[in-house]
C-alpha positions, 0 to 999 in steps of 0.5 A, a space after each residue: 790275835 789272828 795273823 794277817 795275810 801279807 801281799 809281797 810286791 817287788 817294792 816291799 811288803 804291804 799288809 792287807 785285811 786278814 780273812 778272820 778279822 775286819 781290821 787293817 793291819 799296819 806294818 810298824 816301821 819300828 819292827 824294821 829297826 830291830 835286827 832280831 825281828 827283821 833279819 829272818 823276815 828278809 830272806 822270806 821276803 826275797 823268796 816271795 819276791 821271786 815267787 810272785 814275779 815268776 808266777 806273774 810271768 809264767 801266767 802271762 806266757 801260759 795264757 797268751 799261748 792258750 786259744 781263747 785266753 789273753 788278748 787278740 793279736 790285733 789288740 796287742 799291736 806291734 810298735 809299728 804305726 802300720 798296726 801289723 800283728 805282733 805274731 807276724 814277723 816284722 823287722 824291727 832294728 834297734 839300738 840300745 844303751 845300758 849301764 850296769 854295776 858288778 855283783 859278786 853273786 852268782 847268776 842264779 842267785 841274782 835271779 832268785 834273790 833279787 837283792 844282789 850285793 854290788 862292788 865298784 866295777 861298772 860297764 856302759 854298753 852300746 848295742 845294735 840288733 835286728 830280728 832274724 826270725 819269728 815263731 808265734 810270739 817269740 822273736 829271734 834276734 841277733 845283737 852286737 855289743 860294744 862294752 866299756 868297763 871302768 872301776 875295778 876293771 878297765 878294758 873293752 869287750 865285744 859280744 855277739 848274741 842270739 836272743 829269744 824275745 817273748 813279745 806278747 803278754 795279756 796285760 800289754 794293752 796297759 803295759 807293753 812288756 817283753 822278756 828276753 834270754 840271750 846266748 852268745 860269745 864274749 871277747 874281752 881285750 884284756 883278761 878281766 881280773 874279777 872273773 876268777 872265783 878263787 884267789 886271782 893269783 892262782 885262778 885264771 880267766 880268758 878273753 873269749 868266754 860264753 855270754 848270757 843275758 836275761 832282760 825285762 823290757 817295758 815300752 814307754 806309754 805314748 812312745 811306742 818306739 822307745 822302751 826301757 829295760 833291766 838286764 843281767 849281763 853275764 860272762 863265764 867259762 860255762 863250767 870249764 867248757 871255755 879253756 877250763 875257766 870256772 869263774 865268771 862275772 855278772 853285771 846288773 843294770 838298766 838301759 833305754 832302747 830305740 826301735 826303727 
């Protein structure tokens, strides 16, 4: 019997027609209950998740930057009702709130694996931001954050971040999407106990550390001033650059944003 092709989505695995057969192959749920069959398949599925998401985002970035491809700027409008082009610089202040849960996994492992482990440490963040410049479809913003930690950590944190946000994807007429990366400084009012990579009694962290964020945002259909997003919230010593700290912390979460 020929081996079917598999189409892997972020939500799971979907069988499709094999090119060499007209039969539709179905995924037997009993296979998933057999660890000997399922376990080696999980790692392949995680890698395929990351590859497919990366290919889609890369294709969006590529085609929106090539003349003649993607959608005209007037078809992918700003969230303002005045219909100004997204490639024009239009100040859009915003406020956001998001909730996140701590993962002991490393920053890159979370981005590539897309299935992090979690532990009982949480944060709630209130943020406010405003654009400071724009180059083509990349909008540069300043964001300030106030963060409350609960669970395994119990302290306050403030962050100041410069964000580069890609504003234009070729599918924006159906799903208005943005992708963002931020770099800045983070100050904790107590030294976080979860940040040392080794034995907490021997290792150390610091109140002032480097801050990184990666975010994927989707505008709510029919409500152009509201959007939802997923974010990876990261604090670390940047490989020892900050006070010799080699550890860090990662929180994965989701939130909602209002633009005005």
